[in-house]
PDB file of N, CA, C and O in Angstrom:
ATOM      1  N   MET A   1     118.494 121.090 153.568  1.00  0.00           N
ATOM      2  CA  MET A   1     117.191 120.230 152.717  1.00  0.00           C
ATOM      3  C   MET A   1     118.480 119.389 151.164  1.00  0.00           C
ATOM      4  O   MET A   1     118.814 119.958 150.125  1.00  0.00           O
ATOM      5  N   TYR A   2     118.990 117.558 151.764  1.00  0.00           N
ATOM      6  CA  TYR A   2     119.225 117.517 149.942  1.00  0.00           C
ATOM      7  C   TYR A   2     118.591 117.885 148.908  1.00  0.00           C
ATOM      8  O   TYR A   2     119.202 118.035 147.850  1.00  0.00           O
ATOM      9  N   ASP A   3     117.158 118.119 149.003  1.00  0.00           N
ATOM     10  CA  ASP A   3     116.228 117.468 147.756  1.00  0.00           C
ATOM     11  C   ASP A   3     115.373 119.115 147.957  1.00  0.00           C
ATOM     12  O   ASP A   3     114.387 119.136 147.219  1.00  0.00           O
ATOM     13  N   GLY A   4     115.514 120.244 148.647  1.00  0.00           N
ATOM     14  CA  GLY A   4     115.176 121.120 148.190  1.00  0.00           C
ATOM     15  C   GLY A   4     114.459 121.236 147.032  1.00  0.00           C
ATOM     16  O   GLY A   4     113.245 121.166 146.847  1.00  0.00           O
ATOM     17  N   TYR A   5     115.240 121.396 146.383  1.00  0.00           N
ATOM     18  CA  TYR A   5     114.971 121.926 144.579  1.00  0.00           C
ATOM     19  C   TYR A   5     113.611 121.206 144.453  1.00  0.00           C
ATOM     20  O   TYR A   5     112.678 121.997 144.317  1.00  0.00           O
ATOM     21  N   LEU A   6     113.354 120.237 144.462  1.00  0.00           N
ATOM     22  CA  LEU A   6     111.963 119.642 144.150  1.00  0.00           C
ATOM     23  C   LEU A   6     110.963 120.209 144.891  1.00  0.00           C
ATOM     24  O   LEU A   6     110.147 120.588 144.050  1.00  0.00           O
ATOM     25  N   LEU A   7     110.552 120.489 145.989  1.00  0.00           N
ATOM     26  CA  LEU A   7     109.700 121.519 146.856  1.00  0.00           C
ATOM     27  C   LEU A   7     109.676 122.922 146.048  1.00  0.00           C
ATOM     28  O   LEU A   7     108.640 123.514 145.745  1.00  0.00           O
ATOM     29  N   GLY A   8     110.954 123.343 145.759  1.00  0.00           N
ATOM     30  CA  GLY A   8     110.431 124.946 145.237  1.00  0.00           C
ATOM     31  C   GLY A   8     110.012 124.563 143.853  1.00  0.00           C
ATOM     32  O   GLY A   8     108.921 125.114 143.707  1.00  0.00           O
ATOM     33  N   ILE A   9     110.344 123.828 142.627  1.00  0.00           N
ATOM     34  CA  ILE A   9     110.684 123.599 141.541  1.00  0.00           C
ATOM     35  C   ILE A   9     108.537 122.314 141.901  1.00  0.00           C
ATOM     36  O   ILE A   9     107.868 122.006 140.914  1.00  0.00           O
ATOM     37  N   ASP A  10     108.167 122.002 143.042  1.00  0.00           N
ATOM     38  CA  ASP A  10     106.096 122.115 142.649  1.00  0.00           C
ATOM     39  C   ASP A  10     105.886 123.374 143.219  1.00  0.00           C
ATOM     40  O   ASP A  10     104.686 123.594 143.049  1.00  0.00           O
ATOM     41  N   ASN A  11     106.343 124.229 143.744  1.00  0.00           N
ATOM     42  CA  ASN A  11     106.078 125.904 144.337  1.00  0.00           C
ATOM     43  C   ASN A  11     105.520 126.491 142.934  1.00  0.00           C
ATOM     44  O   ASN A  11     104.391 126.465 142.446  1.00  0.00           O
ATOM     45  N   LEU A  12     107.036 127.158 142.363  1.00  0.00           N
ATOM     46  CA  LEU A  12     106.359 127.126 141.271  1.00  0.00           C
ATOM     47  C   LEU A  12     105.555 127.276 140.103  1.00  0.00           C
ATOM     48  O   LEU A  12     105.214 128.115 139.269  1.00  0.00           O
ATOM     49  N   TYR A  13     105.334 125.486 140.581  1.00  0.00           N
ATOM     50  CA  TYR A  13     104.622 125.093 139.224  1.00  0.00           C
ATOM     51  C   TYR A  13     103.135 125.377 140.602  1.00  0.00           C
ATOM     52  O   TYR A  13     103.209 126.194 141.520  1.00  0.00           O
ATOM     53  N   ARG A  14     102.650 124.997 140.490  1.00  0.00           N
ATOM     54  CA  ARG A  14     100.800 125.825 141.980  1.00  0.00           C
ATOM     55  C   ARG A  14     100.396 126.881 141.294  1.00  0.00           C
ATOM     56  O   ARG A  14      99.405 127.180 140.629  1.00  0.00           O
ATOM     57  N   MET A  15     101.919 127.643 141.776  1.00  0.00           N
ATOM     58  CA  MET A  15     101.903 129.515 141.641  1.00  0.00           C
ATOM     59  C   MET A  15     101.449 129.882 140.210  1.00  0.00           C
ATOM     60  O   MET A  15     100.984 130.987 139.931  1.00  0.00           O
ATOM     61  N   LEU A  16     101.706 128.346 138.853  1.00  0.00           N
ATOM     62  CA  LEU A  16     101.971 129.484 138.020  1.00  0.00           C
ATOM     63  C   LEU A  16     100.025 129.250 137.177  1.00  0.00           C
ATOM     64  O   LEU A  16      99.072 128.545 137.509  1.00  0.00           O
ATOM     65  N   ASN A  17     100.129 129.736 136.623  1.00  0.00           N
ATOM     66  CA  ASN A  17      98.451 129.290 136.059  1.00  0.00           C
ATOM     67  C   ASN A  17      99.215 128.686 135.088  1.00  0.00           C
ATOM     68  O   ASN A  17     100.420 128.536 134.890  1.00  0.00           O
ATOM     69  N   LYS A  18      97.505 128.172 134.164  1.00  0.00           N
ATOM     70  CA  LYS A  18      97.442 127.174 132.931  1.00  0.00           C
ATOM     71  C   LYS A  18      98.011 128.103 131.847  1.00  0.00           C
ATOM     72  O   LYS A  18      97.670 129.241 131.526  1.00  0.00           O
ATOM     73  N   GLY A  19      98.801 127.441 131.460  1.00  0.00           N
ATOM     74  CA  GLY A  19      99.211 128.423 130.478  1.00  0.00           C
ATOM     75  C   GLY A  19     100.377 129.207 130.389  1.00  0.00           C
ATOM     76  O   GLY A  19     101.191 129.297 129.470  1.00  0.00           O
ATOM     77  N   GLY A  20     100.299 130.143 132.249  1.00  0.00           N
ATOM     78  CA  GLY A  20     101.349 129.791 132.702  1.00  0.00           C
ATOM     79  C   GLY A  20     102.600 130.390 131.635  1.00  0.00           C
ATOM     80  O   GLY A  20     102.784 129.649 130.670  1.00  0.00           O
ATOM     81  N   LYS A  21     103.282 131.354 131.674  1.00  0.00           N
ATOM     82  CA  LYS A  21     104.888 131.381 131.679  1.00  0.00           C
ATOM     83  C   LYS A  21     106.180 130.985 132.930  1.00  0.00           C
ATOM     84  O   LYS A  21     106.279 131.331 134.107  1.00  0.00           O
ATOM     85  N   LEU A  22     106.885 130.286 132.228  1.00  0.00           N
ATOM     86  CA  LEU A  22     108.045 130.009 133.506  1.00  0.00           C
ATOM     87  C   LEU A  22     109.869 130.428 132.867  1.00  0.00           C
ATOM     88  O   LEU A  22     110.528 129.581 132.264  1.00  0.00           O
ATOM     89  N   TYR A  23     110.339 131.684 133.131  1.00  0.00           N
ATOM     90  CA  TYR A  23     111.439 132.000 132.758  1.00  0.00           C
ATOM     91  C   TYR A  23     112.297 130.553 133.940  1.00  0.00           C
ATOM     92  O   TYR A  23     112.336 130.614 135.169  1.00  0.00           O
ATOM     93  N   PHE A  24     112.686 129.777 133.356  1.00  0.00           N
ATOM     94  CA  PHE A  24     114.493 129.092 134.331  1.00  0.00           C
ATOM     95  C   PHE A  24     115.649 128.796 134.423  1.00  0.00           C
ATOM     96  O   PHE A  24     115.899 128.043 133.482  1.00  0.00           O
ATOM     97  N   SER A  25     116.462 128.946 134.987  1.00  0.00           N
ATOM     98  CA  SER A  25     117.301 128.852 134.979  1.00  0.00           C
ATOM     99  C   SER A  25     118.623 128.701 135.524  1.00  0.00           C
ATOM    100  O   SER A  25     118.871 129.716 136.176  1.00  0.00           O
ATOM    101  N   VAL A  26     119.515 127.948 135.548  1.00  0.00           N
ATOM    102  CA  VAL A  26     120.019 126.686 136.577  1.00  0.00           C
ATOM    103  C   VAL A  26     120.948 125.896 135.891  1.00  0.00           C
ATOM    104  O   VAL A  26     120.785 125.349 134.801  1.00  0.00           O
ATOM    105  N   PRO A  27     122.402 125.869 136.955  1.00  0.00           N
ATOM    106  CA  PRO A  27     124.019 125.386 136.394  1.00  0.00           C
ATOM    107  C   PRO A  27     123.496 123.150 135.636  1.00  0.00           C
ATOM    108  O   PRO A  27     122.898 122.193 136.129  1.00  0.00           O
ATOM    109  N   ILE A  28     124.195 123.423 134.348  1.00  0.00           N
ATOM    110  CA  ILE A  28     123.801 121.829 133.920  1.00  0.00           C
ATOM    111  C   ILE A  28     125.389 121.763 133.382  1.00  0.00           C
ATOM    112  O   ILE A  28     126.198 122.647 133.101  1.00  0.00           O
ATOM    113  N   GLY A  29     125.460 120.141 133.372  1.00  0.00           N
ATOM    114  CA  GLY A  29     126.461 119.986 133.868  1.00  0.00           C
ATOM    115  C   GLY A  29     126.519 118.150 134.542  1.00  0.00           C
ATOM    116  O   GLY A  29     125.961 117.947 135.620  1.00  0.00           O
ATOM    117  N   PRO A  30     127.191 116.996 133.835  1.00  0.00           N
ATOM    118  CA  PRO A  30     126.635 116.027 134.729  1.00  0.00           C
ATOM    119  C   PRO A  30     126.412 116.166 136.642  1.00  0.00           C
ATOM    120  O   PRO A  30     127.178 116.672 137.462  1.00  0.00           O
ATOM    121  N   GLN A  31     125.286 115.606 136.815  1.00  0.00           N
ATOM    122  CA  GLN A  31     123.783 116.132 137.569  1.00  0.00           C
ATOM    123  C   GLN A  31     125.469 115.751 139.232  1.00  0.00           C
ATOM    124  O   GLN A  31     126.171 114.765 139.461  1.00  0.00           O
ATOM    125  N   ARG A  32     125.386 116.906 139.786  1.00  0.00           N
ATOM    126  CA  ARG A  32     126.848 116.538 140.954  1.00  0.00           C
ATOM    127  C   ARG A  32     126.004 118.200 141.824  1.00  0.00           C
ATOM    128  O   ARG A  32     125.205 118.964 141.282  1.00  0.00           O
ATOM    129  N   ILE A  33     126.539 118.285 143.196  1.00  0.00           N
ATOM    130  CA  ILE A  33     126.677 119.403 143.835  1.00  0.00           C
ATOM    131  C   ILE A  33     128.203 119.112 144.225  1.00  0.00           C
ATOM    132  O   ILE A  33     129.091 118.309 144.512  1.00  0.00           O
ATOM    133  N   GLU A  34     127.628 120.880 143.921  1.00  0.00           N
ATOM    134  CA  GLU A  34     129.902 121.188 144.360  1.00  0.00           C
ATOM    135  C   GLU A  34     130.111 122.157 145.135  1.00  0.00           C
ATOM    136  O   GLU A  34     129.921 123.334 144.829  1.00  0.00           O
ATOM    137  N   PHE A  35     130.620 121.659 146.467  1.00  0.00           N
ATOM    138  CA  PHE A  35     131.314 122.018 147.094  1.00  0.00           C
ATOM    139  C   PHE A  35     129.998 122.237 147.669  1.00  0.00           C
ATOM    140  O   PHE A  35     129.474 123.316 147.390  1.00  0.00           O
ATOM    141  N   ASN A  36     129.154 121.178 148.654  1.00  0.00           N
ATOM    142  CA  ASN A  36     128.413 121.072 149.318  1.00  0.00           C
ATOM    143  C   ASN A  36     126.565 121.916 149.113  1.00  0.00           C
ATOM    144  O   ASN A  36     125.450 121.526 149.457  1.00  0.00           O
ATOM    145  N   ALA A  37     127.012 123.065 148.458  1.00  0.00           N
ATOM    146  CA  ALA A  37     126.044 123.481 148.505  1.00  0.00           C
ATOM    147  C   ALA A  37     125.270 123.716 146.881  1.00  0.00           C
ATOM    148  O   ALA A  37     124.056 123.526 146.950  1.00  0.00           O
ATOM    149  N   HIS A  38     125.750 124.076 145.525  1.00  0.00           N
ATOM    150  CA  HIS A  38     125.518 124.811 144.385  1.00  0.00           C
ATOM    151  C   HIS A  38     125.117 123.041 143.414  1.00  0.00           C
ATOM    152  O   HIS A  38     125.997 122.408 142.831  1.00  0.00           O
ATOM    153  N   ARG A  39     124.113 122.739 143.465  1.00  0.00           N
ATOM    154  CA  ARG A  39     123.707 121.846 142.134  1.00  0.00           C
ATOM    155  C   ARG A  39     124.023 121.931 141.236  1.00  0.00           C
ATOM    156  O   ARG A  39     124.291 123.073 140.860  1.00  0.00           O
ATOM    157  N   VAL A  40     124.200 120.843 140.325  1.00  0.00           N
ATOM    158  CA  VAL A  40     124.542 121.280 138.963  1.00  0.00           C
ATOM    159  C   VAL A  40     123.275 120.121 139.181  1.00  0.00           C
ATOM    160  O   VAL A  40     123.121 119.247 140.034  1.00  0.00           O
ATOM    161  N   PHE A  41     122.215 120.661 137.661  1.00  0.00           N
ATOM    162  CA  PHE A  41     121.656 119.302 137.208  1.00  0.00           C
ATOM    163  C   PHE A  41     122.167 118.971 134.936  1.00  0.00           C
ATOM    164  O   PHE A  41     122.577 119.618 133.972  1.00  0.00           O
ATOM    165  N   SER A  42     121.677 117.403 135.337  1.00  0.00           N
ATOM    166  CA  SER A  42     122.089 116.721 134.102  1.00  0.00           C
ATOM    167  C   SER A  42     120.724 117.395 133.366  1.00  0.00           C
ATOM    168  O   SER A  42     119.812 117.674 134.144  1.00  0.00           O
ATOM    169  N   VAL A  43     120.515 117.671 131.982  1.00  0.00           N
ATOM    170  CA  VAL A  43     119.511 117.785 131.116  1.00  0.00           C
ATOM    171  C   VAL A  43     118.732 117.083 131.095  1.00  0.00           C
ATOM    172  O   VAL A  43     117.624 117.554 130.835  1.00  0.00           O
ATOM    173  N   GLY A  44     118.787 116.144 131.250  1.00  0.00           N
ATOM    174  CA  GLY A  44     117.815 115.056 131.384  1.00  0.00           C
ATOM    175  C   GLY A  44     117.159 114.647 132.709  1.00  0.00           C
ATOM    176  O   GLY A  44     116.427 113.667 132.848  1.00  0.00           O
ATOM    177  N   TYR A  45     117.423 115.298 133.424  1.00  0.00           N
ATOM    178  CA  TYR A  45     117.102 114.596 134.579  1.00  0.00           C
ATOM    179  C   TYR A  45     115.983 116.573 134.735  1.00  0.00           C
ATOM    180  O   TYR A  45     114.990 116.673 135.455  1.00  0.00           O
ATOM    181  N   LEU A  46     116.249 117.142 134.331  1.00  0.00           N
ATOM    182  CA  LEU A  46     115.475 118.793 134.353  1.00  0.00           C
ATOM    183  C   LEU A  46     114.174 118.057 132.912  1.00  0.00           C
ATOM    184  O   LEU A  46     112.987 118.356 132.781  1.00  0.00           O
ATOM    185  N   LEU A  47     114.812 117.306 132.262  1.00  0.00           N
ATOM    186  CA  LEU A  47     113.475 116.813 131.145  1.00  0.00           C
ATOM    187  C   LEU A  47     112.877 115.614 131.746  1.00  0.00           C
ATOM    188  O   LEU A  47     112.305 114.732 131.105  1.00  0.00           O
ATOM    189  N   GLU A  48     112.950 115.624 132.294  1.00  0.00           N
ATOM    190  CA  GLU A  48     112.745 114.703 133.946  1.00  0.00           C
ATOM    191  C   GLU A  48     111.897 115.539 134.678  1.00  0.00           C
ATOM    192  O   GLU A  48     111.317 116.243 133.851  1.00  0.00           O
ATOM    193  N   CYS A  49     111.562 115.795 135.711  1.00  0.00           N
ATOM    194  CA  CYS A  49     110.758 117.484 136.337  1.00  0.00           C
ATOM    195  C   CYS A  49     109.708 117.752 135.080  1.00  0.00           C
ATOM    196  O   CYS A  49     108.511 117.773 135.368  1.00  0.00           O
ATOM    197  N   PHE A  50     109.928 117.866 134.307  1.00  0.00           N
ATOM    198  CA  PHE A  50     108.949 119.418 133.773  1.00  0.00           C
ATOM    199  C   PHE A  50     108.437 118.777 132.829  1.00  0.00           C
ATOM    200  O   PHE A  50     108.045 119.518 131.927  1.00  0.00           O
ATOM    201  N   ASP A  51     108.229 117.399 132.611  1.00  0.00           N
ATOM    202  CA  ASP A  51     108.096 116.224 131.534  1.00  0.00           C
ATOM    203  C   ASP A  51     105.890 116.167 131.493  1.00  0.00           C
ATOM    204  O   ASP A  51     106.000 115.758 130.337  1.00  0.00           O
ATOM    205  N   GLY A  52     104.837 116.199 131.643  1.00  0.00           N
ATOM    206  CA  GLY A  52     104.190 117.023 132.071  1.00  0.00           C
ATOM    207  C   GLY A  52     103.164 117.560 132.861  1.00  0.00           C
ATOM    208  O   GLY A  52     102.121 117.203 133.409  1.00  0.00           O
ATOM    209  N   LYS A  53     104.107 118.904 132.652  1.00  0.00           N
ATOM    210  CA  LYS A  53     103.690 119.584 133.023  1.00  0.00           C
ATOM    211  C   LYS A  53     104.018 121.146 132.569  1.00  0.00           C
ATOM    212  O   LYS A  53     103.513 122.203 132.948  1.00  0.00           O
ATOM    213  N   TYR A  54     104.738 120.955 131.907  1.00  0.00           N
ATOM    214  CA  TYR A  54     105.109 121.964 130.587  1.00  0.00           C
ATOM    215  C   TYR A  54     105.149 121.974 128.959  1.00  0.00           C
ATOM    216  O   TYR A  54     104.899 121.085 128.145  1.00  0.00           O
ATOM    217  N   ARG A  55     105.293 122.447 128.905  1.00  0.00           N
ATOM    218  CA  ARG A  55     105.748 122.283 127.353  1.00  0.00           C
ATOM    219  C   ARG A  55     107.567 123.488 127.418  1.00  0.00           C
ATOM    220  O   ARG A  55     107.841 124.625 127.802  1.00  0.00           O
ATOM    221  N   ILE A  56     107.971 122.870 127.087  1.00  0.00           N
ATOM    222  CA  ILE A  56     109.543 123.764 126.449  1.00  0.00           C
ATOM    223  C   ILE A  56     109.257 124.448 125.200  1.00  0.00           C
ATOM    224  O   ILE A  56     108.502 123.900 124.397  1.00  0.00           O
ATOM    225  N   ASP A  57     109.733 125.500 124.959  1.00  0.00           N
ATOM    226  CA  ASP A  57     108.949 126.220 124.492  1.00  0.00           C
ATOM    227  C   ASP A  57     111.047 126.545 124.105  1.00  0.00           C
ATOM    228  O   ASP A  57     111.468 126.065 123.052  1.00  0.00           O
ATOM    229  N   GLN A  58     111.725 127.064 124.720  1.00  0.00           N
ATOM    230  CA  GLN A  58     112.506 127.738 124.301  1.00  0.00           C
ATOM    231  C   GLN A  58     113.853 127.304 125.216  1.00  0.00           C
ATOM    232  O   GLN A  58     113.918 127.738 126.366  1.00  0.00           O
ATOM    233  N   PHE A  59     114.590 126.714 124.859  1.00  0.00           N
ATOM    234  CA  PHE A  59     116.163 125.797 125.541  1.00  0.00           C
ATOM    235  C   PHE A  59     117.818 126.975 123.843  1.00  0.00           C
ATOM    236  O   PHE A  59     118.164 127.166 122.677  1.00  0.00           O
ATOM    237  N   SER A  60     118.109 127.342 125.951  1.00  0.00           N
ATOM    238  CA  SER A  60     119.030 127.739 124.697  1.00  0.00           C
ATOM    239  C   SER A  60     119.775 128.337 126.392  1.00  0.00           C
ATOM    240  O   SER A  60     119.265 129.132 127.182  1.00  0.00           O
ATOM    241  N   PHE A  61     120.986 127.670 126.493  1.00  0.00           N
ATOM    242  CA  PHE A  61     122.660 127.572 127.399  1.00  0.00           C
ATOM    243  C   PHE A  61     123.840 128.627 126.869  1.00  0.00           C
ATOM    244  O   PHE A  61     124.329 128.791 125.752  1.00  0.00           O
ATOM    245  N   VAL A  62     124.115 129.353 128.317  1.00  0.00           N
ATOM    246  CA  VAL A  62     125.237 129.038 128.230  1.00  0.00           C
ATOM    247  C   VAL A  62     126.897 127.883 128.356  1.00  0.00           C
ATOM    248  O   VAL A  62     127.077 127.416 129.481  1.00  0.00           O
ATOM    249  N   ASP A  63     127.635 127.620 127.602  1.00  0.00           N
ATOM    250  CA  ASP A  63     128.462 127.200 127.816  1.00  0.00           C
ATOM    251  C   ASP A  63     129.171 127.710 128.429  1.00  0.00           C
ATOM    252  O   ASP A  63     129.176 128.822 128.958  1.00  0.00           O
ATOM    253  N   ASP A  64     130.564 126.056 128.372  1.00  0.00           N
ATOM    254  CA  ASP A  64     131.330 126.072 129.415  1.00  0.00           C
ATOM    255  C   ASP A  64     132.619 127.603 129.775  1.00  0.00           C
ATOM    256  O   ASP A  64     133.206 128.154 130.705  1.00  0.00           O
ATOM    257  N   ARG A  65     132.421 127.677 128.096  1.00  0.00           N
ATOM    258  CA  ARG A  65     134.081 129.193 127.663  1.00  0.00           C
ATOM    259  C   ARG A  65     132.646 130.324 128.279  1.00  0.00           C
ATOM    260  O   ARG A  65     132.827 131.124 129.198  1.00  0.00           O
ATOM    261  N   GLY A  66     131.207 130.153 127.516  1.00  0.00           N
ATOM    262  CA  GLY A  66     130.266 131.412 128.558  1.00  0.00           C
ATOM    263  C   GLY A  66     129.634 132.053 126.779  1.00  0.00           C
ATOM    264  O   GLY A  66     129.087 133.155 126.747  1.00  0.00           O
ATOM    265  N   ASP A  67     129.803 131.223 125.437  1.00  0.00           N
ATOM    266  CA  ASP A  67     129.059 131.319 124.504  1.00  0.00           C
ATOM    267  C   ASP A  67     127.203 131.381 124.948  1.00  0.00           C
ATOM    268  O   ASP A  67     126.233 130.670 125.210  1.00  0.00           O
ATOM    269  N   LEU A  68     127.432 132.102 124.864  1.00  0.00           N
ATOM    270  CA  LEU A  68     125.381 131.706 125.005  1.00  0.00           C
ATOM    271  C   LEU A  68     125.140 131.234 123.304  1.00  0.00           C
ATOM    272  O   LEU A  68     125.702 131.861 122.406  1.00  0.00           O
ATOM    273  N   HIS A  69     124.302 130.142 123.047  1.00  0.00           N
ATOM    274  CA  HIS A  69     123.867 129.571 122.346  1.00  0.00           C
ATOM    275  C   HIS A  69     121.624 129.727 122.852  1.00  0.00           C
ATOM    276  O   HIS A  69     120.988 129.627 123.901  1.00  0.00           O
ATOM    277  N   GLU A  70     121.415 129.881 122.021  1.00  0.00           N
ATOM    278  CA  GLU A  70     120.153 130.633 121.493  1.00  0.00           C
ATOM    279  C   GLU A  70     119.325 129.531 120.586  1.00  0.00           C
ATOM    280  O   GLU A  70     119.398 129.030 119.464  1.00  0.00           O
ATOM    281  N   ASN A  71     118.169 129.436 122.216  1.00  0.00           N
ATOM    282  CA  ASN A  71     116.766 128.431 120.432  1.00  0.00           C
ATOM    283  C   ASN A  71     117.905 127.048 120.460  1.00  0.00           C
ATOM    284  O   ASN A  71     118.929 127.236 119.802  1.00  0.00           O
ATOM    285  N   ILE A  72     117.815 126.068 120.977  1.00  0.00           N
ATOM    286  CA  ILE A  72     118.498 124.898 120.628  1.00  0.00           C
ATOM    287  C   ILE A  72     117.473 124.458 120.968  1.00  0.00           C
ATOM    288  O   ILE A  72     116.741 124.678 121.934  1.00  0.00           O
ATOM    289  N   PRO A  73     117.389 123.256 119.420  1.00  0.00           N
ATOM    290  CA  PRO A  73     116.379 122.297 120.126  1.00  0.00           C
ATOM    291  C   PRO A  73     117.362 120.671 120.444  1.00  0.00           C
ATOM    292  O   PRO A  73     118.280 120.029 119.935  1.00  0.00           O
ATOM    293  N   ILE A  74     116.295 120.600 121.784  1.00  0.00           N
ATOM    294  CA  ILE A  74     116.640 118.990 121.941  1.00  0.00           C
ATOM    295  C   ILE A  74     116.469 117.950 121.612  1.00  0.00           C
ATOM    296  O   ILE A  74     115.428 117.314 121.448  1.00  0.00           O
ATOM    297  N   THR A  75     117.982 117.581 121.433  1.00  0.00           N
ATOM    298  CA  THR A  75     117.734 116.113 121.594  1.00  0.00           C
ATOM    299  C   THR A  75     118.362 114.586 122.586  1.00  0.00           C
ATOM    300  O   THR A  75     119.019 114.425 123.614  1.00  0.00           O
ATOM    301  N   ASP A  76     117.873 113.928 121.825  1.00  0.00           N
ATOM    302  CA  ASP A  76     117.780 112.594 122.495  1.00  0.00           C
ATOM    303  C   ASP A  76     119.514 112.426 123.397  1.00  0.00           C
ATOM    304  O   ASP A  76     119.668 111.951 124.523  1.00  0.00           O
ATOM    305  N   GLY A  77     120.971 113.149 122.189  1.00  0.00           N
ATOM    306  CA  GLY A  77     122.005 113.366 122.682  1.00  0.00           C
ATOM    307  C   GLY A  77     122.594 113.816 123.112  1.00  0.00           C
ATOM    308  O   GLY A  77     123.479 113.477 123.897  1.00  0.00           O
ATOM    309  N   GLU A  78     122.195 115.009 122.614  1.00  0.00           N
ATOM    310  CA  GLU A  78     122.116 116.372 123.437  1.00  0.00           C
ATOM    311  C   GLU A  78     122.456 116.574 124.704  1.00  0.00           C
ATOM    312  O   GLU A  78     123.473 116.862 125.334  1.00  0.00           O
ATOM    313  N   ALA A  79     120.361 116.148 125.094  1.00  0.00           N
ATOM    314  CA  ALA A  79     120.637 115.523 126.171  1.00  0.00           C
ATOM    315  C   ALA A  79     121.380 115.368 127.529  1.00  0.00           C
ATOM    316  O   ALA A  79     121.526 115.888 128.636  1.00  0.00           O
ATOM    317  N   ARG A  80     121.898 113.929 126.448  1.00  0.00           N
ATOM    318  CA  ARG A  80     122.381 112.931 126.940  1.00  0.00           C
ATOM    319  C   ARG A  80     124.363 113.064 128.025  1.00  0.00           C
ATOM    320  O   ARG A  80     125.024 112.774 129.022  1.00  0.00           O
ATOM    321  N   ASP A  81     124.288 113.789 126.596  1.00  0.00           N
ATOM    322  CA  ASP A  81     125.520 114.745 127.271  1.00  0.00           C
ATOM    323  C   ASP A  81     125.398 116.054 127.777  1.00  0.00           C
ATOM    324  O   ASP A  81     126.533 116.234 128.219  1.00  0.00           O
ATOM    325  N   ASN A  82     124.657 117.257 128.041  1.00  0.00           N
ATOM    326  CA  ASN A  82     124.250 118.021 128.393  1.00  0.00           C
ATOM    327  C   ASN A  82     124.679 119.207 127.807  1.00  0.00           C
ATOM    328  O   ASN A  82     124.585 120.345 128.268  1.00  0.00           O
ATOM    329  N   PHE A  83     125.216 118.800 126.618  1.00  0.00           N
ATOM    330  CA  PHE A  83     125.251 120.328 125.387  1.00  0.00           C
ATOM    331  C   PHE A  83     126.737 120.319 125.882  1.00  0.00           C
ATOM    332  O   PHE A  83     127.162 121.455 126.095  1.00  0.00           O
ATOM    333  N   GLY A  84     127.450 119.504 126.068  1.00  0.00           N
ATOM    334  CA  GLY A  84     128.704 119.685 126.223  1.00  0.00           C
ATOM    335  C   GLY A  84     129.049 120.251 127.385  1.00  0.00           C
ATOM    336  O   GLY A  84     130.162 120.034 127.866  1.00  0.00           O
ATOM    337  N   CYS A  85     128.086 121.104 128.033  1.00  0.00           N
ATOM    338  CA  CYS A  85     128.520 121.514 129.499  1.00  0.00           C
ATOM    339  C   CYS A  85     129.062 120.858 130.898  1.00  0.00           C
ATOM    340  O   CYS A  85     128.392 119.989 131.457  1.00  0.00           O
ATOM    341  N   PHE A  86     129.899 121.165 131.261  1.00  0.00           N
ATOM    342  CA  PHE A  86     130.602 120.429 132.718  1.00  0.00           C
ATOM    343  C   PHE A  86     129.628 121.396 133.962  1.00  0.00           C
ATOM    344  O   PHE A  86     128.595 121.085 134.556  1.00  0.00           O
ATOM    345  N   TYR A  87     130.367 122.501 134.014  1.00  0.00           N
ATOM    346  CA  TYR A  87     129.470 124.090 133.758  1.00  0.00           C
ATOM    347  C   TYR A  87     128.792 124.615 133.467  1.00  0.00           C
ATOM    348  O   TYR A  87     128.932 125.686 134.058  1.00  0.00           O
ATOM    349  N   GLY A  88     127.578 124.681 132.554  1.00  0.00           N
ATOM    350  CA  GLY A  88     127.137 125.702 132.639  1.00  0.00           C
ATOM    351  C   GLY A  88     125.898 125.639 132.621  1.00  0.00           C
ATOM    352  O   GLY A  88     125.431 124.566 133.001  1.00  0.00           O
ATOM    353  N   CYS A  89     124.945 126.692 132.200  1.00  0.00           N
ATOM    354  CA  CYS A  89     123.627 127.651 131.771  1.00  0.00           C
ATOM    355  C   CYS A  89     122.499 127.340 131.142  1.00  0.00           C
ATOM    356  O   CYS A  89     122.261 127.631 129.970  1.00  0.00           O
ATOM    357  N   ALA A  90     121.524 126.541 132.137  1.00  0.00           N
ATOM    358  CA  ALA A  90     120.471 126.274 130.886  1.00  0.00           C
ATOM    359  C   ALA A  90     119.058 127.732 131.164  1.00  0.00           C
ATOM    360  O   ALA A  90     118.266 128.016 132.062  1.00  0.00           O
ATOM    361  N   ILE A  91     119.343 128.173 130.085  1.00  0.00           N
ATOM    362  CA  ILE A  91     118.048 129.249 130.083  1.00  0.00           C
ATOM    363  C   ILE A  91     116.334 128.582 129.205  1.00  0.00           C
ATOM    364  O   ILE A  91     116.178 128.405 127.996  1.00  0.00           O
ATOM    365  N   ILE A  92     115.126 128.308 130.508  1.00  0.00           N
ATOM    366  CA  ILE A  92     114.501 127.823 129.784  1.00  0.00           C
ATOM    367  C   ILE A  92     113.493 128.317 129.954  1.00  0.00           C
ATOM    368  O   ILE A  92     113.005 128.626 131.041  1.00  0.00           O
ATOM    369  N   GLU A  93     112.801 128.538 128.338  1.00  0.00           N
ATOM    370  CA  GLU A  93     111.190 128.862 128.833  1.00  0.00           C
ATOM    371  C   GLU A  93     109.543 128.004 128.171  1.00  0.00           C
ATOM    372  O   GLU A  93     108.888 127.712 127.171  1.00  0.00           O
ATOM    373  N   MET A  94     109.603 127.963 129.295  1.00  0.00           N
ATOM    374  CA  MET A  94     108.886 126.867 128.797  1.00  0.00           C
ATOM    375  C   MET A  94     107.282 127.371 130.132  1.00  0.00           C
ATOM    376  O   MET A  94     107.224 127.843 131.267  1.00  0.00           O
ATOM    377  N   THR A  95     105.810 126.686 128.614  1.00  0.00           N
ATOM    378  CA  THR A  95     104.839 127.040 129.135  1.00  0.00           C
ATOM    379  C   THR A  95     103.564 126.229 129.925  1.00  0.00           C
ATOM    380  O   THR A  95     103.249 125.362 129.110  1.00  0.00           O
ATOM    381  N   LYS A  96     102.492 126.057 131.361  1.00  0.00           N
ATOM    382  CA  LYS A  96     102.482 125.126 132.329  1.00  0.00           C
ATOM    383  C   LYS A  96     101.672 125.008 131.258  1.00  0.00           C
ATOM    384  O   LYS A  96     101.385 125.851 130.408  1.00  0.00           O
ATOM    385  N   LEU A  97     101.063 123.017 131.465  1.00  0.00           N
ATOM    386  CA  LEU A  97     100.186 122.310 130.424  1.00  0.00           C
ATOM    387  C   LEU A  97      99.204 122.698 131.317  1.00  0.00           C
ATOM    388  O   LEU A  97      98.025 122.423 131.096  1.00  0.00           O
TER     389      LEU A  97
END
């Protein structure tokens, strides 16, 4: 199922109590599917998925060189550019609203 990730995101939301913490990590870069198996998410799309459901408490990411960037503010420009990542890794701490 090509959009099964949406079901997974919805299930995580349903299982979590209001005020509960979700630690979420996925590949980030230009939105695509790699090798018919691995989904890479754009940061902007992730923000849309979580809007109105979670408060983002902390955003960190590992860039394409493997460097960790901790507790980075999310700006429109950086989100649109996926923080310069082609195949990075987002690490998001969120609280359910």
